[in-house]
C-alpha positions as CSV (number, residue, x, y, z in Angstrom):
1,M,6.1,-0.1,-21.3
2,I,5.5,3.0,-18.2
3,S,2.3,4.6,-18.1
4,Y,2.8,8.1,-17.5
5,L,0.4,10.3,-15.3
6,E,-0.6,14.0,-16.5
7,F,2.0,15.6,-14.7
8,E,4.8,13.7,-15.9
9,K,4.6,14.5,-19.6
10,P,7.5,16.6,-19.7
11,V,9.4,13.4,-18.6
12,A,7.5,11.1,-20.7
13,S,8.3,13.8,-23.7
14,L,12.3,13.5,-22.8
15,E,12.2,9.6,-22.3
16,E,10.4,8.6,-25.7
17,R,13.5,11.0,-27.2
18,I,16.2,8.8,-25.4
19,A,14.0,5.5,-26.8
20,E,14.2,6.9,-30.5
21,M,18.0,7.6,-30.1
22,R,18.8,4.4,-28.7
23,K,17.2,2.8,-32.2
24,L,19.5,5.5,-34.1
25,D,22.4,3.9,-32.1
26,T,22.2,0.8,-33.5
27,N,23.6,2.7,-36.7
28,D,27.8,3.1,-36.1
29,E,27.9,6.0,-38.7
30,V,26.0,7.9,-36.1
31,D,27.3,8.3,-32.6
32,V,24.6,9.6,-30.3
33,T,26.2,8.3,-26.5
34,A,26.9,11.6,-25.6
35,E,23.5,12.7,-26.3
36,I,21.4,10.2,-25.1
37,E,23.5,10.3,-22.0
38,R,23.1,14.0,-21.5
39,L,19.1,13.4,-22.0
40,E,18.8,10.8,-19.7
41,S,20.6,13.2,-17.1
42,K,18.0,15.6,-18.1
43,A,15.2,13.4,-17.5
44,S,16.7,12.2,-14.1
45,E,16.7,16.0,-12.9
46,L,13.4,16.4,-14.4
47,L,11.6,13.5,-12.3
48,A,13.6,14.1,-9.5
49,S,12.3,17.7,-9.2
50,T,8.8,16.7,-10.6
51,Y,8.8,13.9,-7.5
52,A,10.0,16.4,-5.2
53,S,7.1,18.9,-5.2
54,L,4.1,16.8,-5.5
55,S,0.5,18.0,-4.7
56,P,-1.7,16.0,-2.7
57,W,-3.7,15.0,-5.5
58,Q,-0.5,14.1,-7.3
59,K,0.2,11.8,-4.7
60,T,-3.0,10.2,-4.8
61,Q,-2.6,9.7,-8.4
62,V,0.5,7.9,-8.1
63,A,-0.8,5.6,-5.1
64,R,-3.7,4.9,-7.8
65,H,-1.0,4.1,-10.5
66,P,-2.0,1.1,-12.6
67,Q,1.5,-0.5,-12.5
68,R,2.0,0.4,-8.9
69,P,3.2,-3.1,-6.9
70,H,0.1,-4.4,-5.1
71,F,-0.2,-7.6,-3.0
72,R,1.3,-10.2,-5.5
73,D,4.2,-7.8,-6.3
74,Y,5.2,-7.8,-2.7
75,V,4.8,-11.4,-2.5
76,E,6.7,-12.6,-5.2
77,N,9.6,-9.9,-4.2
78,A,9.9,-9.7,-0.5
79,F,8.6,-12.7,0.9
80,S,9.3,-16.6,0.2
81,D,7.3,-19.6,0.9
82,F,4.1,-18.3,0.6
83,I,1.1,-20.4,1.6
84,P,-2.1,-19.0,0.8
85,L,-5.4,-19.5,3.1
86,G,-8.8,-18.8,2.2
87,G,-12.2,-18.6,3.2
88,D,-13.8,-17.3,6.4
89,R,-15.6,-20.5,7.1
90,Y,-19.1,-18.5,7.3
91,F,-20.0,-17.5,3.7
92,G,-16.9,-18.1,1.0
93,D,-13.8,-16.5,-0.2
94,D,-12.8,-13.1,-1.1
95,E,-10.4,-12.3,-3.6
96,A,-10.0,-9.0,-2.5
97,I,-8.4,-9.6,0.6
98,M,-5.7,-12.2,0.2
99,G,-3.3,-13.8,3.1
100,G,-1.5,-16.5,4.3
101,F,1.9,-18.0,5.7
102,A,5.2,-16.3,4.2
103,T,8.7,-16.1,5.1
104,L,10.5,-12.6,5.4
105,G,14.0,-12.6,5.0
106,E,16.9,-15.2,4.3
107,G,18.9,-17.5,6.3
108,D,19.7,-16.7,9.8
109,D,17.4,-13.7,9.5
110,A,14.5,-15.6,7.9
111,R,11.2,-15.2,10.1
112,R,8.0,-16.6,9.6
113,V,4.7,-14.3,9.6
114,M,0.7,-14.0,8.9
115,L,0.7,-12.1,5.6
116,I,-2.4,-10.3,5.0
117,G,-3.4,-7.7,2.3
118,H,-5.3,-6.0,-0.5
119,E,-5.0,-7.5,-3.9
120,K,-6.3,-4.9,-6.5
121,G,-4.9,-7.0,-10.1
122,H,-2.9,-6.0,-12.6
123,D,-5.3,-5.7,-15.8
124,T,-8.9,-6.1,-16.4
125,Q,-9.4,-9.8,-15.9
126,S,-7.6,-9.7,-12.9
127,R,-9.2,-6.2,-11.2
128,I,-12.6,-7.7,-11.8
129,K,-11.4,-11.0,-9.8
130,H,-10.1,-9.0,-6.8
131,N,-12.8,-6.4,-7.3
132,F,-10.4,-3.8,-7.2
133,G,-9.0,-4.4,-3.6
134,M,-12.4,-3.8,-2.3
135,G,-13.1,-6.3,0.3
136,K,-16.5,-7.6,1.4
137,P,-17.6,-8.8,4.8
138,E,-15.8,-12.5,4.3
139,G,-12.9,-10.7,3.4
140,Y,-12.7,-9.1,6.5
141,R,-13.8,-12.2,8.3
142,K,-10.8,-14.3,6.7
143,A,-8.6,-11.7,7.8
144,I,-9.6,-11.9,11.6
145,R,-9.6,-15.7,11.3
146,L,-6.0,-15.5,10.3
147,M,-4.8,-12.9,12.9
148,E,-6.3,-15.1,15.3
149,M,-4.5,-18.4,13.9
150,A,-1.1,-16.2,14.3
151,G,-1.9,-15.4,17.5
152,R,-2.3,-19.0,18.7
153,F,0.7,-19.7,16.8
154,G,2.9,-16.8,18.2
155,L,3.5,-15.7,14.3
156,P,3.9,-11.8,14.0
157,V,1.3,-10.2,11.6
158,V,2.4,-8.1,8.6
159,T,-1.0,-6.2,6.5
160,L,-0.2,-4.6,3.4
161,V,-2.9,-2.0,3.1
162,D,-4.0,-0.9,-0.8
163,T,-7.8,-0.4,-1.2
164,S,-10.1,2.6,-2.2
165,G,-12.3,1.7,0.6
166,A,-14.6,-1.4,1.5
167,F,-17.1,-2.7,-1.2
168,P,-20.2,-0.9,-0.8
169,G,-22.7,-3.3,-2.9
170,I,-25.8,-4.0,-1.5
171,E,-24.9,-7.7,-0.7
172,A,-22.0,-6.4,1.2
173,E,-24.6,-4.6,3.4
174,E,-26.9,-7.6,3.6
175,R,-23.5,-10.1,4.8
176,G,-23.0,-7.6,7.4
177,Q,-19.8,-5.2,6.0
178,A,-20.2,-2.7,8.9
179,E,-19.8,-5.4,11.6
180,A,-17.1,-7.1,9.6
181,I,-14.6,-4.3,9.5
182,A,-15.2,-3.5,13.2
183,R,-14.5,-6.8,14.4
184,S,-11.6,-6.8,12.2
185,T,-10.3,-3.6,13.8
186,E,-10.9,-5.0,17.4
187,A,-9.3,-8.2,16.2
188,C,-5.9,-6.4,15.0
189,L,-5.8,-4.5,18.4
190,A,-6.3,-7.8,20.6
191,L,-3.5,-9.2,18.8
192,P,-0.9,-10.8,21.4
193,V,1.6,-10.9,19.0
194,P,3.3,-8.0,16.8
195,M,1.4,-6.5,14.2
196,I,3.2,-4.4,11.5
197,S,0.8,-2.9,8.8
198,V,2.1,-0.9,5.6
199,I,0.0,1.5,3.8
200,V,1.4,0.6,0.1
201,G,-1.1,2.7,-2.2
202,E,-4.4,3.7,-1.0
203,G,-5.7,3.8,2.5
204,G,-9.1,4.6,2.2
205,S,-11.9,4.6,5.0
206,G,-12.9,1.8,7.1
207,G,-11.7,-0.9,4.4
208,A,-8.0,0.3,5.3
209,V,-8.5,0.8,8.8
210,A,-9.5,-2.8,9.4
211,L,-6.1,-4.0,8.6
212,A,-3.9,-1.1,9.4
213,S,-4.2,-1.2,13.1
214,G,-1.1,-2.4,13.7
215,S,1.4,-2.1,16.6
216,R,3.7,0.2,14.1
217,V,1.9,1.8,11.0
218,L,4.1,2.4,7.9
219,M,3.2,4.4,4.5
220,L,5.0,4.5,1.4
221,E,6.4,7.8,0.3
222,H,3.6,8.4,-2.0
223,A,0.7,6.4,-0.4
224,V,-2.2,8.0,0.6
225,Y,-4.6,6.9,3.7
226,S,-7.8,9.4,4.6
227,V,-11.0,8.2,5.8
228,I,-12.8,9.2,2.4
229,S,-11.7,9.6,-1.2
230,P,-10.8,13.3,-2.1
231,E,-13.4,12.9,-4.8
232,G,-15.8,11.7,-2.1
233,C,-15.0,14.4,0.1
234,A,-15.6,17.0,-2.9
235,S,-18.6,15.5,-3.7
236,I,-20.1,16.0,-0.1
237,L,-18.4,19.6,0.3
238,W,-18.6,21.1,-3.2
239,R,-20.9,19.0,-5.0
240,T,-18.8,18.2,-7.4
241,A,-16.3,15.5,-7.7
242,E,-14.0,18.3,-9.9
243,K,-12.8,19.8,-6.6
244,A,-10.9,16.5,-5.7
245,S,-7.7,18.2,-5.7
246,E,-8.7,21.1,-3.4
247,A,-10.4,18.5,-1.1
248,A,-6.9,16.4,-1.3
249,Q,-4.8,19.5,0.0
250,A,-7.2,20.4,3.0
251,M,-7.7,16.5,3.7
252,K,-3.9,16.3,4.9
253,I,-3.9,12.2,3.3
254,T,0.0,12.3,2.4
255,A,2.6,10.5,4.4
256,Q,4.2,13.5,5.1
257,H,1.3,15.1,6.7
258,L,0.2,12.2,8.7
259,K,3.8,12.0,9.8
260,R,3.7,14.9,11.5
261,L,0.2,14.4,12.9
262,G,1.7,10.7,14.8
263,V,-1.3,8.8,13.0
264,I,1.6,6.6,11.3
265,D,5.1,6.0,12.5
266,R,7.8,5.8,9.4
267,I,7.9,6.7,5.7
268,V,9.5,4.2,3.5
269,K,11.1,6.0,0.6
270,E,10.2,5.0,-2.6
271,P,12.4,4.7,-6.0
272,L,12.8,7.9,-8.2
273,G,9.5,8.1,-10.0
274,G,7.6,6.2,-7.6
275,A,6.9,2.5,-6.8
276,Q,5.5,1.8,-10.1
277,R,9.1,2.0,-11.8
278,D,11.2,-0.6,-9.6
279,K,9.2,-3.1,-8.3
280,Q,11.8,-5.0,-6.8
281,A,13.7,-2.1,-5.0
282,M,10.5,-1.1,-3.4
283,A,9.8,-4.0,-2.0
284,R,13.3,-4.2,-1.1
285,S,12.9,-1.6,1.3
286,V,9.7,-2.8,2.6
287,A,11.3,-6.2,3.5
288,S,14.1,-3.5,5.2
289,A,11.8,-1.9,6.9
290,L,9.5,-4.8,8.4
291,N,12.4,-6.5,9.5
292,E,13.6,-3.2,11.3
293,E,10.5,-3.0,13.0
294,L,9.8,-6.8,14.0
295,D,13.2,-6.8,15.7
296,S,12.1,-3.6,18.1
297,L,8.6,-4.9,18.5
298,S,9.9,-9.0,19.3
299,L,11.5,-8.0,22.3
300,M,7.8,-7.0,24.1
301,D,5.4,-9.1,26.0
302,S,2.1,-9.6,24.9
303,E,0.4,-7.7,27.5
304,T,2.7,-4.5,26.2
305,L,2.0,-4.7,22.7
306,I,-2.1,-4.8,23.3
307,R,-1.4,-1.9,25.7
308,M,0.6,0.2,23.2
309,R,-1.6,-0.7,20.4
310,E,-4.7,0.7,22.6
311,D,-3.3,3.7,23.9
312,R,-2.0,4.5,20.3
313,F,-5.5,4.5,18.8
314,L,-7.1,5.8,21.6
315,G,-4.7,9.0,21.7
316,L,-5.2,9.8,18.2
317,G,-6.5,13.2,17.8
318,G,-5.9,13.9,21.4
């Protein structure tokens, strides 16, 4: 079952009618095939026009869609031979940030990578387990450990970013949240191997930057990336979260805005109606983009990769 967002209600109405008519189609006395095809065409056109003109706030809602593919979906559909690695060797394991060895591609084109990313979960139980994708210090320290391991083994690093932000709880602060985020960002910049970061949903604040300071930064078409959530920004500027829509518009958080500003390098197109409508197709598109980027980055030596990364991030906003 598809979960519809508020602005998708006209599409929902059409697709519900199509589902009802499909039930009627089992009756040989009534042929509704032509009407179903007409409604499907109309629904597809309406969906295309709706998603072609999404506001930044609507894109934020799409990026947060409960059925949007997360880390585990990409592991299942874009990678193979995933070997999860856990623990930061200091405190414990953080289920919000996952990582391990994985294979991207097949046959002669297959390449081993270190895959790291946020996992939000797909239902109440798994969301609690993964802390809604909000990493704690041990999660970022685990990411540092895996990045350093990738550097030693000469493996490219791929990160899938999808978090509303790092966990703000007191226990995270007690264990050095800010320091862990800073160290993770530093580890990204110092990697002697190619690193590609993909914003697949929400890219929230330092919790995202800590895994997104790559050689190349990609964003899905309807993902968002910002220093603070629209609600948080609205609460500061207008003293009410109800102004989130206006805040999202002013903050330039969409992939299209950020590509023009030079914050990201490439936009990965999503299936019609968003990644949540076809997780397999979305995973294939991400895998294809990753392979293309890794093909070009693999030609560079370590010194060039590090210098390019430093120049890129120090030059932002210049």
